[in-house]
C-alpha positions in Angstrom: -39.9 12.2 -2.5 -36.3 12.2 -4.0 -34.0 9.6 -2.7 -31.1 11.0 -0.6 -27.9 11.3 -3.0 -25.7 9.6 -0.4 -28.2 6.7 0.0 -28.3 6.2 -3.9 -24.4 6.0 -3.9 -24.4 3.5 -0.9 -27.0 1.3 -2.4 -25.1 1.1 -5.7 -22.0 0.2 -3.8 -23.5 -2.7 -1.9 -25.4 -3.9 -4.9 -22.2 -4.2 -6.7 -20.6 -6.1 -3.7 -23.7 -8.4 -3.6 -22.8 -9.7 -7.1 -26.4 -10.5 -7.6 -29.0 -9.7 -10.3 -31.4 -8.2 -8.0 -31.2 -5.0 -6.0 -32.7 -3.0 -3.0 -36.5 -3.0 -3.4 -38.5 0.3 -3.1 -40.0 1.4 0.1 -39.5 -0.9 3.1 -39.2 -4.2 1.2 -36.7 -7.0 1.3 -34.9 -8.7 -1.6 -33.5 -12.2 -1.0 -31.3 -13.3 -3.9 -29.0 -16.2 -4.6 -25.2 -15.1 -4.9 -22.6 -17.6 -4.1 -19.9 -15.0 -4.9 -21.5 -12.3 -2.6 -19.0 -10.0 -0.9 -21.6 -9.0 1.7 -20.5 -11.9 3.9 -17.9 -14.7 4.2 -18.4 -17.6 1.6 -21.3 -19.8 2.4 -22.9 -17.4 4.8 -25.9 -15.1 4.5 -25.3 -11.5 4.0 -27.7 -8.7 5.1 -27.5 -4.9 4.2 -30.2 -2.5 5.3 -30.0 1.0 3.7 -32.6 3.6 3.9 -35.3 1.3 5.2 -35.0 -1.5 2.6 -32.9 -4.7 2.7 -30.7 -6.7 0.3 -30.0 -10.3 1.5 -27.7 -12.7 -0.3 -27.8 -16.5 0.2 -25.2 -18.8 -1.0 -27.5 -21.4 -2.7 -30.9 -21.7 -4.3 -31.9 -24.3 -1.5 -31.6 -21.6 1.0 -33.5 -18.8 -0.7 -37.0 -19.7 0.0 -36.5 -20.7 3.6 -34.7 -17.6 4.4 -37.3 -15.5 2.4 -40.0 -17.2 4.5 -38.2 -16.7 7.9 -37.6 -13.1 7.3 -41.0 -12.2 6.0 -42.5 -11.7 9.5 -39.8 -9.3 10.6 -39.7 -5.5 10.2 -36.8 -4.4 8.0 -34.8 -3.0 10.9 -34.9 -6.3 12.6 -32.9 -7.9 9.9 -29.7 -6.5 11.5 -30.8 -7.5 15.0 -29.1 -10.7 16.0 -31.7 -11.7 18.6 -34.5 -11.3 16.1 -32.7 -13.3 13.6 -31.9 -16.1 16.0 -35.7 -16.3 16.7 -36.5 -17.3 13.1 -33.3 -18.9 11.7 -30.8 -21.6 12.9 -27.9 -19.2 13.4 -24.5 -20.7 14.0 -22.5 -17.5 13.8 -22.8 -13.8 13.5 -20.4 -10.9 12.3 -21.8 -7.5 13.1 -24.1 -5.7 13.0 -22.1 -2.7 11.9 -23.5 0.8 11.2 -23.0 2.1 7.7 -22.3 5.9 7.6 -21.4 8.3 4.7 -20.6 11.9 4.3 -20.8 14.4 1.5 -18.3 17.4 0.8 -21.1 19.7 1.9 -22.0 17.8 5.1 -18.2 17.3 6.3 -17.4 18.9 9.6 -13.6 18.9 9.8 -12.1 18.6 13.2 -10.7 21.8 14.8 -8.2 20.0 17.0 -4.9 21.6 17.9 -2.9 18.3 17.4 -0.5 18.2 14.4 -1.3 15.4 11.9 1.6 13.8 10.2 1.6 11.5 7.0 3.2 8.2 7.1 3.3 5.2 4.6 0.6 2.6 5.1 3.1 0.0 6.3 5.1 2.1 8.6 6.5 0.4 11.8 4.9 3.1 13.9 1.5 1.8 12.9 2.3 -1.7 13.9 3.4 -0.4 17.2 0.0 1.3 17.6 -1.8 -1.9 16.8 0.1 -3.8 19.3 -0.7 -1.2 22.0 -4.3 -1.3 21.0 -4.7 -5.0 21.2 -5.9 -7.6 18.6 -9.7 -7.0 18.9 -9.5 -3.2 18.2 -6.7 -3.5 15.6 -8.8 -6.0 13.7 -11.8 -3.7 13.9 -9.9 -0.8 12.6 -7.9 -2.7 9.9 -5.2 -0.3 9.4 -3.3 -2.9 7.6 -5.7 -2.7 4.7 -5.5 1.0 4.0 -4.5 2.0 0.4 -3.9 5.6 1.4 -1.2 7.2 3.5 -1.8 7.0 7.2 -2.6 10.3 9.0 -1.3 10.1 12.5 -1.1 12.1 15.7 2.0 11.7 17.8 2.6 12.3 21.5 6.1 12.2 22.9 7.3 10.8 19.5 4.9 7.9 19.6 1.9 7.5 17.3 -1.2 7.4 19.5 -3.9 7.8 16.8 -4.0 6.9 13.1 -6.4 6.9 10.2 -6.6 6.2 6.5 -8.7 4.8 3.8 -9.0 1.8 1.7 -10.1 1.8 -2.0 -13.5 0.1 -2.3 -15.5 -0.3 -5.5 -17.4 2.7 -7.0 -14.7 5.1 -5.9 -15.6 4.5 -2.2 -13.0 5.2 0.5 -13.5 2.9 3.5 -12.3 4.7 6.6 -10.0 3.1 9.2 -9.3 4.7 12.5 -7.3 3.4 15.6 -6.4 5.2 18.9 -4.1 3.9 21.7 -6.0 3.0 24.8 -4.4 5.7 27.0 -5.1 8.3 24.5 -8.9 7.8 24.0 -11.6 10.3 24.9 -9.5 13.2 24.0 -10.6 13.9 20.4 -7.4 12.4 18.7 -9.4 9.9 16.8 -11.5 12.6 15.3 -8.4 14.7 14.5 -6.7 11.8 12.6 -9.9 10.7 10.9 -10.8 14.2 9.8 -7.5 14.3 7.8 -8.2 10.9 6.1 -11.8 12.0 5.3 -10.6 15.3 3.8 -8.0 13.5 1.8 -10.7 11.1 0.4 -13.1 14.0 -0.4 -10.3 15.9 -2.2 -9.8 12.9 -4.4 -13.5 12.8 -5.3 -14.1 9.6 -3.3 -17.2 8.6 -1.2 -16.1 8.2 2.5 -17.7 5.3 4.2 -17.6 4.6 7.9 -18.5 1.0 9.0 -18.4 0.6 12.8 -19.8 -1.5 15.6 -18.4 0.4 18.7 -20.6 3.3 19.9 -17.5 5.4 20.3 -16.5 5.0 16.7 -20.0 5.9 15.6 -19.9 9.0 17.7 -16.6 10.1 16.0 -18.3 9.5 12.6 -21.4 11.7 13.5 -19.2 14.4 14.9 -17.4 14.6 11.5 -20.9 15.0 9.7 -21.3 11.3 8.6 -25.0 10.3 8.2 -25.8 6.8 9.5 -27.9 5.4 6.6 -28.2 1.6 7.6 -26.4 -1.4 8.9 -24.7 -4.7 7.6 -24.6 -8.1 9.2 -23.3 -11.6 8.2 -25.0 -14.9 9.4 -23.6 -18.4 9.3 -26.6 -20.7 9.4 -27.0 -24.4 10.3 -28.6 -26.4 7.4 -32.0 -24.9 6.7 -34.9 -27.3 6.2 -36.7 -26.6 2.9 -40.2 -24.7 3.3 -43.0 -27.3 3.0 -45.0 -27.0 -0.2 
């Protein structure tokens, strides 16, 4: 059965970010590989990406490879991005994620049909900072509008930006989508309107839009625009792992 074209592109992206000599295995396998420079996770952490039913796991040192490989061997692949399942087999000190990974093709994109006008602003515009302040630190850090390398696509109400989206340049011509909506403006389709403009801009430039999200509401916006959820990503900080007995 041919592999989904979006899945191939997504796997190539995360293999490059892993900075490791091994890649996603076929079928429902798991590859655990040593990569101190992995961009799947913070330095010194364990990075996990599950895409299309197989997993790529990076560890920071050779001493951790076999213990992690042994601990994960009894888990189904989907459990590798389940915090509770991982805590049951590894000495977990910290977790980032899991976050769903979704992608869209030009043919699958469903543009928003909202009536709100979308305006373009430079990425560092003060109106975006005001939106971040209104949204609060947690939501602003999740959206990461500060990191976009595109213009910002915004919706205003009464002169104030209440929704904004953009994309950040990632490797392999990937456009990582960022979206943020003011708390009082949520639930009205404004995030979808702003994000639709950002995704259309990325596709017009021949880029692969990627939507990485933890909140269910964000995942619903991605699905409404035609994004396909292909997997998830998670980072683990572990306490010292005892070597596997020989």
